[in-house]
N, CA, C and O atoms as a GROMACS GRO file, in nm:
protein
  464
    1MET      N    1   1.314   1.022  -1.216
    1MET     CA    2   1.229   0.953  -1.122
    1MET      C    3   1.239   1.022  -0.987
    1MET      O    4   1.345   1.072  -0.948
    2THR      N    5   1.127   1.025  -0.914
    2THR     CA    6   1.119   1.090  -0.785
    2THR      C    7   1.188   1.007  -0.678
    2THR      O    8   1.180   0.884  -0.680
    3ASN      N    9   1.256   1.073  -0.583
    3ASN     CA   10   1.306   1.002  -0.466
    3ASN      C   11   1.188   0.971  -0.376
    3ASN      O   12   1.110   1.060  -0.342
    4SER      N   13   1.174   0.846  -0.339
    4SER     CA   14   1.059   0.804  -0.262
    4SER      C   15   1.067   0.853  -0.118
    4SER      O   16   1.175   0.859  -0.058
    5THR      N   17   0.952   0.887  -0.066
    5THR     CA   18   0.941   0.926   0.074
    5THR      C   19   0.850   0.829   0.150
    5THR      O   20   0.794   0.865   0.253
    6LEU      N   21   0.836   0.708   0.099
    6LEU     CA   22   0.748   0.612   0.162
    6LEU      C   23   0.812   0.556   0.289
    6LEU      O   24   0.931   0.526   0.292
    7ALA      N   25   0.731   0.542   0.392
    7ALA     CA   26   0.777   0.480   0.516
    7ALA      C   27   0.790   0.329   0.492
    7ALA      O   28   0.704   0.270   0.427
    8THR      N   29   0.894   0.269   0.543
    8THR     CA   30   0.913   0.125   0.525
    8THR      C   31   0.876   0.051   0.653
    8THR      O   32   0.903   0.097   0.764
    9LEU      N   33   0.816  -0.064   0.634
    9LEU     CA   34   0.778  -0.152   0.745
    9LEU      C   35   0.829  -0.292   0.717
    9LEU      O   36   0.865  -0.325   0.604
   10ASN      N   37   0.831  -0.375   0.822
   10ASN     CA   38   0.867  -0.515   0.806
   10ASN      C   39   0.780  -0.598   0.900
   10ASN      O   40   0.691  -0.546   0.966
   11ASP      N   41   0.808  -0.728   0.904
   11ASP     CA   42   0.730  -0.818   0.989
   11ASP      C   43   0.726  -0.769   1.134
   11ASP      O   44   0.622  -0.781   1.200
   12ALA      N   45   0.836  -0.715   1.184
   12ALA     CA   46   0.847  -0.679   1.326
   12ALA      C   47   0.769  -0.553   1.363
   12ALA      O   48   0.717  -0.545   1.474
   13ASP      N   49   0.759  -0.455   1.272
   13ASP     CA   50   0.694  -0.330   1.310
   13ASP      C   51   0.561  -0.302   1.242
   13ASP      O   52   0.499  -0.198   1.267
   14PHE      N   53   0.516  -0.393   1.156
   14PHE     CA   54   0.392  -0.372   1.081
   14PHE      C   55   0.271  -0.348   1.171
   14PHE      O   56   0.200  -0.249   1.155
   15TYR      N   57   0.247  -0.438   1.266
   15TYR     CA   58   0.125  -0.429   1.346
   15TYR      C   59   0.125  -0.307   1.437
   15TYR      O   60   0.020  -0.248   1.459
   16GLY      N   61   0.239  -0.270   1.490
   16GLY     CA   62   0.247  -0.149   1.571
   16GLY      C   63   0.216  -0.025   1.489
   16GLY      O   64   0.145   0.065   1.535
   17ALA      N   65   0.270  -0.020   1.368
   17ALA     CA   66   0.244   0.094   1.280
   17ALA      C   67   0.098   0.100   1.239
   17ALA      O   68   0.040   0.209   1.232
   18MET      N   69   0.038  -0.014   1.211
   18MET     CA   70  -0.104  -0.014   1.173
   18MET      C   71  -0.190   0.028   1.292
   18MET      O   72  -0.286   0.104   1.275
   19HIS      N   73  -0.157  -0.019   1.410
   19HIS     CA   74  -0.233   0.017   1.530
   19HIS      C   75  -0.227   0.168   1.554
   19HIS      O   76  -0.326   0.227   1.598
   20ALA      N   77  -0.115   0.230   1.525
   20ALA     CA   78  -0.096   0.373   1.548
   20ALA      C   79  -0.149   0.460   1.435
   20ALA      O   80  -0.162   0.581   1.452
   21SER      N   81  -0.180   0.401   1.320
   21SER     CA   82  -0.218   0.482   1.205
   21SER      C   83  -0.366   0.523   1.213
   21SER      O   84  -0.451   0.449   1.262
   22THR      N   85  -0.392   0.642   1.163
   22THR     CA   86  -0.528   0.692   1.154
   22THR      C   87  -0.554   0.735   1.011
   22THR      O   88  -0.461   0.766   0.937
   23GLY      N   89  -0.678   0.736   0.973
   23GLY     CA   90  -0.712   0.773   0.837
   23GLY      C   91  -0.682   0.661   0.739
   23GLY      O   92  -0.678   0.544   0.776
   24VAL      N   93  -0.660   0.700   0.615
   24VAL     CA   94  -0.639   0.604   0.507
   24VAL      C   95  -0.491   0.577   0.489
   24VAL      O   96  -0.409   0.669   0.485
   25SER      N   97  -0.458   0.448   0.478
   25SER     CA   98  -0.320   0.406   0.453
   25SER      C   99  -0.320   0.307   0.337
   25SER      O  100  -0.415   0.231   0.318
   26ILE      N  101  -0.213   0.308   0.262
   26ILE     CA  102  -0.190   0.207   0.159
   26ILE      C  103  -0.064   0.132   0.199
   26ILE      O  104   0.040   0.191   0.226
   27VAL      N  105  -0.076   0.000   0.202
   27VAL     CA  106   0.039  -0.086   0.228
   27VAL      C  107   0.082  -0.142   0.093
   27VAL      O  108   0.002  -0.204   0.022
   28PHE      N  109   0.207  -0.121   0.059
   28PHE     CA  110   0.262  -0.147  -0.074
   28PHE      C  111   0.373  -0.251  -0.063
   28PHE      O  112   0.482  -0.221  -0.015
   29PHE      N  113   0.346  -0.372  -0.108
   29PHE     CA  114   0.447  -0.478  -0.111
   29PHE      C  115   0.527  -0.463  -0.239
   29PHE      O  116   0.470  -0.458  -0.348
   30SER      N  117   0.658  -0.456  -0.225
   30SER     CA  118   0.743  -0.436  -0.341
   30SER      C  119   0.866  -0.526  -0.332
   30SER      O  120   0.887  -0.595  -0.232
   31GLY      N  121   0.945  -0.522  -0.437
   31GLY     CA  122   1.069  -0.598  -0.441
   31GLY      C  123   1.177  -0.516  -0.508
   31GLY      O  124   1.150  -0.434  -0.595
   32GLU      N  125   1.299  -0.539  -0.467
   32GLU     CA  126   1.412  -0.459  -0.515
   32GLU      C  127   1.427  -0.462  -0.667
   32GLU      O  128   1.454  -0.359  -0.727
   33GLY      N  129   1.411  -0.576  -0.729
   33GLY     CA  130   1.432  -0.588  -0.873
   33GLY      C  131   1.306  -0.570  -0.956
   33GLY      O  132   1.307  -0.601  -1.075
   34CYS      N  133   1.200  -0.522  -0.897
   34CYS     CA  134   1.070  -0.511  -0.964
   34CYS      C  135   1.054  -0.374  -1.029
   34CYS      O  136   1.038  -0.274  -0.960
   35SER      N  137   1.058  -0.370  -1.162
   35SER     CA  138   1.046  -0.242  -1.232
   35SER      C  139   0.906  -0.183  -1.217
   35SER      O  140   0.891  -0.061  -1.208
   36SER      N  141   0.804  -0.267  -1.214
   36SER     CA  142   0.667  -0.217  -1.192
   36SER      C  143   0.656  -0.154  -1.054
   36SER      O  144   0.586  -0.054  -1.036
   37CYS      N  145   0.725  -0.211  -0.956
   37CYS     CA  146   0.724  -0.156  -0.820
   37CYS      C  147   0.785  -0.016  -0.818
   37CYS      O  148   0.734   0.073  -0.750
   38ARG      N  149   0.893   0.002  -0.891
   38ARG     CA  150   0.956   0.135  -0.896
   38ARG      C  151   0.860   0.238  -0.956
   38ARG      O  152   0.851   0.351  -0.909
   39TYR      N  153   0.788   0.197  -1.059
   39TYR     CA  154   0.692   0.288  -1.122
   39TYR      C  155   0.578   0.320  -1.024
   39TYR      O  156   0.539   0.436  -1.010
   40TRP      N  157   0.524   0.218  -0.959
   40TRP     CA  158   0.418   0.239  -0.861
   40TRP      C  159   0.465   0.328  -0.747
   40TRP      O  160   0.388   0.411  -0.698
   41LYS      N  161   0.589   0.313  -0.705
   41LYS     CA  162   0.642   0.395  -0.596
   41LYS      C  163   0.636   0.543  -0.635
   41LYS      O  164   0.599   0.628  -0.554
   42THR      N  165   0.671   0.574  -0.759
   42THR     CA  166   0.662   0.710  -0.809
   42THR      C  167   0.518   0.759  -0.808
   42THR      O  168   0.490   0.872  -0.766
   43LEU      N  169   0.426   0.674  -0.853
   43LEU     CA  170   0.285   0.711  -0.853
   43LEU      C  171   0.233   0.734  -0.712
   43LEU      O  172   0.157   0.828  -0.688
   44LEU      N  173   0.274   0.650  -0.619
   44LEU     CA  174   0.229   0.666  -0.481
   44LEU      C  175   0.285   0.793  -0.418
   44LEU      O  176   0.216   0.858  -0.339
   45ASP      N  177   0.407   0.831  -0.453
   45ASP     CA  178   0.461   0.959  -0.407
   45ASP      C  179   0.379   1.075  -0.463
   45ASP      O  180   0.352   1.172  -0.392
   46GLN      N  181   0.340   1.065  -0.589
   46GLN     CA  182   0.257   1.169  -0.650
   46GLN      C  183   0.119   1.175  -0.583
   46GLN      O  184   0.066   1.284  -0.561
   47LEU      N  185   0.063   1.060  -0.550
   47LEU     CA  186  -0.066   1.054  -0.482
   47LEU      C  187  -0.056   1.119  -0.345
   47LEU      O  188  -0.145   1.194  -0.304
   48ARG      N  189   0.052   1.090  -0.273
   48ARG     CA  190   0.072   1.151  -0.140
   48ARG      C  191   0.088   1.302  -0.151
   48ARG      O  192   0.045   1.375  -0.062
   49ALA      N  193   0.149   1.350  -0.258
   49ALA     CA  194   0.163   1.494  -0.277
   49ALA      C  195   0.026   1.560  -0.293
   49ALA      O  196   0.005   1.673  -0.249
   50LYS      N  197  -0.067   1.489  -0.356
   50LYS     CA  198  -0.203   1.540  -0.375
   50LYS      C  199  -0.291   1.520  -0.252
   50LYS      O  200  -0.385   1.596  -0.229
   51ARG      N  201  -0.259   1.417  -0.173
   51ARG     CA  202  -0.338   1.382  -0.054
   51ARG      C  203  -0.243   1.368   0.065
   51ARG      O  204  -0.210   1.256   0.104
   52PRO      N  205  -0.199   1.479   0.122
   52PRO     CA  206  -0.097   1.473   0.228
   52PRO      C  207  -0.137   1.389   0.350
   52PRO      O  208  -0.049   1.339   0.420
   53ALA      N  209  -0.264   1.373   0.375
   53ALA     CA  210  -0.307   1.292   0.491
   53ALA      C  211  -0.292   1.142   0.466
   53ALA      O  212  -0.294   1.063   0.559
   54LEU      N  213  -0.277   1.104   0.339
   54LEU     CA  214  -0.263   0.963   0.304
   54LEU      C  215  -0.128   0.911   0.352
   54LEU      O  216  -0.024   0.972   0.327
   55GLN      N  217  -0.131   0.798   0.420
   55GLN     CA  218  -0.008   0.733   0.462
   55GLN      C  219   0.019   0.617   0.366
   55GLN      O  220  -0.073   0.543   0.330
   56VAL      N  221   0.144   0.602   0.325
   56VAL     CA  222   0.182   0.489   0.240
   56VAL      C  223   0.300   0.421   0.305
   56VAL      O  224   0.401   0.483   0.336
   57PHE      N  225   0.286   0.291   0.325
   57PHE     CA  226   0.390   0.210   0.387
   57PHE      C  227   0.438   0.108   0.285
   57PHE      O  228   0.359   0.038   0.222
   58GLU      N  229   0.568   0.098   0.270
   58GLU     CA  230   0.628   0.002   0.178
   58GLU      C  231   0.685  -0.116   0.256
   58GLU      O  232   0.749  -0.098   0.360
   59ILE      N  233   0.660  -0.234   0.205
   59ILE     CA  234   0.712  -0.357   0.265
   59ILE      C  235   0.793  -0.430   0.159
   59ILE      O  236   0.742  -0.460   0.051
   60ASP      N  237   0.918  -0.460   0.190
   60ASP     CA  238   1.003  -0.539   0.101
   60ASP      C  239   0.959  -0.684   0.114
   60ASP      O  240   0.977  -0.747   0.218
   61ALA      N  241   0.901  -0.736   0.008
   61ALA     CA  242   0.845  -0.872   0.012
   61ALA      C  243   0.951  -0.978   0.043
   61ALA      O  244   0.920  -1.078   0.106
   62GLN      N  245   1.073  -0.956  -0.001
   62GLN     CA  246   1.178  -1.056   0.024
   62GLN      C  247   1.221  -1.057   0.170
   62GLN      O  248   1.270  -1.158   0.220
   63GLN      N  249   1.204  -0.945   0.239
   63GLN     CA  250   1.247  -0.934   0.378
   63GLN      C  251   1.135  -0.961   0.478
   63GLN      O  252   1.161  -0.976   0.597
   64SER      N  253   1.011  -0.968   0.431
   64SER     CA  254   0.895  -0.981   0.521
   64SER      C  255   0.804  -1.095   0.475
   64SER      O  256   0.687  -1.075   0.443
   65MET      N  257   0.860  -1.215   0.474
   65MET     CA  258   0.787  -1.330   0.422
   65MET      C  259   0.663  -1.364   0.505
   65MET      O  260   0.566  -1.418   0.452
   66GLY      N  261   0.664  -1.333   0.635
   66GLY     CA  262   0.545  -1.358   0.718
   66GLY      C  263   0.426  -1.278   0.668
   66GLY      O  264   0.316  -1.331   0.657
   67LEU      N  265   0.447  -1.150   0.640
   67LEU     CA  266   0.339  -1.065   0.588
   67LEU      C  267   0.300  -1.105   0.447
   67LEU      O  268   0.182  -1.099   0.411
   68VAL      N  269   0.397  -1.145   0.367
   68VAL     CA  270   0.368  -1.190   0.230
   68VAL      C  271   0.273  -1.310   0.235
   68VAL      O  272   0.177  -1.316   0.159
   69GLN      N  273   0.300  -1.403   0.324
   69GLN     CA  274   0.213  -1.520   0.337
   69GLN      C  275   0.077  -1.481   0.393
   69GLN      O  276  -0.026  -1.527   0.344
   70GLU      N  277   0.077  -1.397   0.496
   70GLU     CA  278  -0.049  -1.358   0.560
   70GLU      C  279  -0.142  -1.287   0.462
   70GLU      O  280  -0.262  -1.312   0.460
   71TYR      N  281  -0.087  -1.198   0.381
   71TYR     CA  282  -0.169  -1.122   0.286
   71TYR      C  283  -0.177  -1.188   0.148
   71TYR      O  284  -0.226  -1.129   0.052
   72GLU      N  285  -0.129  -1.310   0.141
   72GLU     CA  286  -0.140  -1.390   0.019
   72GLU      C  287  -0.091  -1.315  -0.104
   72GLU      O  288  -0.158  -1.308  -0.207
   73VAL      N  289   0.029  -1.258  -0.090
   73VAL     CA  290   0.090  -1.184  -0.201
   73VAL      C  291   0.153  -1.285  -0.296
   73VAL      O  292   0.246  -1.356  -0.260
   74PHE      N  293   0.099  -1.290  -0.418
   74PHE     CA  294   0.149  -1.384  -0.518
   74PHE      C  295   0.225  -1.314  -0.630
   74PHE      O  296   0.298  -1.379  -0.706
   75HIS      N  297   0.209  -1.183  -0.640
   75HIS     CA  298   0.280  -1.106  -0.743
   75HIS      C  299   0.308  -0.967  -0.688
   75HIS      O  300   0.240  -0.919  -0.597
   76LEU      N  301   0.408  -0.904  -0.745
   76LEU     CA  302   0.444  -0.769  -0.706
   76LEU      C  303   0.421  -0.674  -0.821
   76LEU      O  304   0.436  -0.714  -0.937
   77PRO      N  305   0.386  -0.553  -0.794
   77PRO     CA  306   0.352  -0.500  -0.664
   77PRO      C  307   0.214  -0.547  -0.619
   77PRO      O  308   0.129  -0.582  -0.701
   78ALA      N  309   0.194  -0.547  -0.489
   78ALA     CA  310   0.063  -0.577  -0.430
   78ALA      C  311   0.032  -0.464  -0.333
   78ALA      O  312   0.116  -0.425  -0.252
   79LEU      N  313  -0.089  -0.411  -0.342
   79LEU     CA  314  -0.127  -0.296  -0.260
   79LEU      C  315  -0.257  -0.326  -0.186
   79LEU      O  316  -0.347  -0.390  -0.240
   80PHE      N  317  -0.264  -0.277  -0.062
   80PHE     CA  318  -0.380  -0.299   0.022
   80PHE      C  319  -0.416  -0.169   0.092
   80PHE      O  320  -0.328  -0.093   0.133
   81VAL      N  321  -0.545  -0.144   0.104
   81VAL     CA  322  -0.595  -0.023   0.170
   81VAL      C  323  -0.635  -0.057   0.313
   81VAL      O  324  -0.702  -0.157   0.338
   82PHE      N  325  -0.593   0.029   0.405
   82PHE     CA  326  -0.630   0.019   0.546
   82PHE      C  327  -0.697   0.150   0.586
   82PHE      O  328  -0.660   0.256   0.537
   83VAL      N  329  -0.794   0.142   0.675
   83VAL     CA  330  -0.859   0.260   0.729
   83VAL      C  331  -0.850   0.252   0.880
   83VAL      O  332  -0.894   0.155   0.942
   84ASN      N  333  -0.792   0.356   0.940
   84ASN     CA  334  -0.769   0.359   1.085
   84ASN      C  335  -0.701   0.232   1.134
   84ASN      O  336  -0.734   0.177   1.239
   85GLY      N  337  -0.605   0.185   1.055
   85GLY     CA  338  -0.525   0.070   1.092
   85GLY      C  339  -0.587  -0.065   1.067
   85GLY      O  340  -0.525  -0.168   1.092
   86GLN      N  341  -0.710  -0.067   1.016
   86GLN     CA  342  -0.781  -0.192   0.990
   86GLN      C  343  -0.784  -0.220   0.840
   86GLN      O  344  -0.804  -0.129   0.759
   87TYR      N  345  -0.764  -0.346   0.804
   87TYR     CA  346  -0.769  -0.386   0.664
   87TYR      C  347  -0.903  -0.344   0.603
   87TYR      O  348  -1.008  -0.360   0.666
   88HIS      N  349  -0.899  -0.293   0.482
   88HIS     CA  350  -1.023  -0.253   0.412
   88HIS      C  351  -1.041  -0.330   0.281
   88HIS      O  352  -1.148  -0.387   0.258
   89ALA      N  353  -0.939  -0.332   0.194
   89ALA     CA  354  -0.953  -0.399   0.065
   89ALA      C  355  -0.821  -0.395  -0.011
   89ALA      O  356  -0.734  -0.313   0.018
   90PRO      N  357  -0.806  -0.485  -0.109
   90PRO     CA  358  -0.690  -0.474  -0.197
   90PRO      C  359  -0.710  -0.356  -0.293
   90PRO      O  360  -0.823  -0.320  -0.325
   91LEU      N  361  -0.600  -0.297  -0.337
   91LEU     CA  362  -0.604  -0.190  -0.437
   91LEU      C  363  -0.546  -0.249  -0.565
   91LEU      O  364  -0.426  -0.269  -0.578
   92GLN      N  365  -0.636  -0.277  -0.658
   92GLN     CA  366  -0.595  -0.338  -0.784
   92GLN      C  367  -0.651  -0.255  -0.898
   92GLN      O  368  -0.772  -0.248  -0.919
   93CYS      N  369  -0.560  -0.192  -0.973
   93CYS     CA  370  -0.604  -0.110  -1.084
   93CYS      C  371  -0.486  -0.081  -1.176
   93CYS      O  372  -0.372  -0.120  -1.149
   94GLU      N  373  -0.516  -0.013  -1.284
   94GLU     CA  374  -0.414   0.029  -1.379
   94GLU      C  375  -0.321   0.130  -1.312
   94GLU      O  376  -0.364   0.209  -1.228
   95ALA      N  377  -0.196   0.128  -1.350
   95ALA     CA  378  -0.095   0.216  -1.290
   95ALA      C  379  -0.097   0.354  -1.354
   95ALA      O  380  -0.004   0.393  -1.425
   96LYS      N  381  -0.204   0.427  -1.329
   96LYS     CA  382  -0.219   0.566  -1.373
   96LYS      C  383  -0.277   0.643  -1.255
   96LYS      O  384  -0.370   0.595  -1.190
   97LEU      N  385  -0.224   0.760  -1.228
   97LEU     CA  386  -0.262   0.834  -1.110
   97LEU      C  387  -0.413   0.858  -1.101
   97LEU      O  388  -0.472   0.837  -0.996
   98ASP      N  389  -0.475   0.902  -1.210
   98ASP     CA  390  -0.619   0.928  -1.204
   98ASP      C  391  -0.699   0.800  -1.179
   98ASP      O  392  -0.801   0.804  -1.110
   99VAL      N  393  -0.655   0.689  -1.234
   99VAL     CA  394  -0.723   0.561  -1.212
   99VAL      C  395  -0.706   0.516  -1.067
   99VAL      O  396  -0.800   0.464  -1.006
  100ILE      N  397  -0.587   0.536  -1.012
  100ILE     CA  398  -0.563   0.501  -0.872
  100ILE      C  399  -0.656   0.583  -0.782
  100ILE      O  400  -0.717   0.529  -0.690
  101GLU      N  401  -0.666   0.713  -0.808
  101GLU     CA  402  -0.754   0.799  -0.728
  101GLU      C  403  -0.899   0.754  -0.736
  101GLU      O  404  -0.968   0.749  -0.634
  102GLN      N  405  -0.946   0.722  -0.856
  102GLN     CA  406  -1.084   0.677  -0.873
  102GLN      C  407  -1.108   0.544  -0.804
  102GLN      O  408  -1.211   0.525  -0.739
  103THR      N  409  -1.014   0.452  -0.817
  103THR     CA  410  -1.028   0.320  -0.755
  103THR      C  411  -1.025   0.333  -0.603
  103THR      O  412  -1.102   0.266  -0.534
  104LEU      N  413  -0.938   0.417  -0.551
  104LEU     CA  414  -0.931   0.438  -0.407
  104LEU      C  415  -1.063   0.495  -0.355
  104LEU      O  416  -1.111   0.452  -0.250
  105ALA      N  417  -1.121   0.591  -0.426
  105ALA     CA  418  -1.249   0.648  -0.385
  105ALA      C  419  -1.358   0.541  -0.384
  105ALA      O  420  -1.441   0.538  -0.292
  106THR      N  421  -1.360   0.455  -0.485
  106THR     CA  422  -1.458   0.347  -0.491
  106THR      C  423  -1.440   0.250  -0.376
  106THR      O  424  -1.538   0.208  -0.313
  107ILE      N  425  -1.316   0.215  -0.347
  107ILE     CA  426  -1.286   0.123  -0.236
  107ILE      C  427  -1.334   0.182  -0.104
  107ILE      O  428  -1.395   0.113  -0.023
  108LEU      N  429  -1.305   0.310  -0.082
  108LEU     CA  430  -1.340   0.373   0.044
  108LEU      C  431  -1.490   0.393   0.062
  108LEU      O  432  -1.539   0.403   0.174
  109ALA      N  433  -1.563   0.399  -0.050
  109ALA     CA  434  -1.708   0.414  -0.043
  109ALA      C  435  -1.777   0.279  -0.015
  109ALA      O  436  -1.894   0.277   0.023
  110ALA      N  437  -1.707   0.170  -0.034
  110ALA     CA  438  -1.762   0.036  -0.015
  110ALA      C  439  -1.732  -0.012   0.128
  110ALA      O  440  -1.641   0.038   0.193
  111PRO      N  441  -1.810  -0.111   0.175
  111PRO     CA  442  -1.780  -0.168   0.307
  111PRO      C  443  -1.645  -0.239   0.307
  111PRO      O  444  -1.597  -0.284   0.203
  112ALA      N  445  -1.586  -0.247   0.424
  112ALA     CA  446  -1.459  -0.316   0.439
  112ALA      C  447  -1.474  -0.464   0.406
  112ALA      O  448  -1.580  -0.523   0.432
  113GLN      N  449  -1.370  -0.522   0.351
  113GLN     CA  450  -1.369  -0.665   0.322
  113GLN      C  451  -1.295  -0.737   0.433
  113GLN      O  452  -1.225  -0.676   0.514
  114ASP      N  453  -1.312  -0.868   0.438
  114ASP     CA  454  -1.235  -0.948   0.533
  114ASP      C  455  -1.090  -0.952   0.488
  114ASP      O  456  -1.061  -0.959   0.368
  115ALA      N  457  -0.999  -0.948   0.583
  115ALA     CA  458  -0.857  -0.958   0.552
  115ALA      C  459  -0.828  -1.097   0.495
  115ALA      O  460  -0.894  -1.195   0.531
  116PRO      N  461  -0.730  -1.106   0.406
  116PRO     CA  462  -0.696  -1.237   0.350
  116PRO      C  463  -0.657  -1.337   0.458
  116PRO      O  464  -0.626  -1.452   0.427
   0.00000   0.00000   0.00000
């Protein structure tokens, strides 16, 4: 398994990081004991290797309950797409790199949705 290079955020630094971010970002809610989260983390590292401009931020759901409630995270992993620091849409798809890339392209081609 790949060592993750994802930037971590929490309730205290999330909004500052989003305000400072440009381009496309994925916010990834995960949990320490979540095996699906570990797999997604590997996929997101692979996606970043293919798209170096893509920013991926990981949030520990157990440590950031304010964000979990705000983004209505009911299961892990939960992923959300941001563009220039603004919420765009949830990223919900099969955990396969090519499917993630296709879904991300579809999301980015569509208008932004309202934040939860």
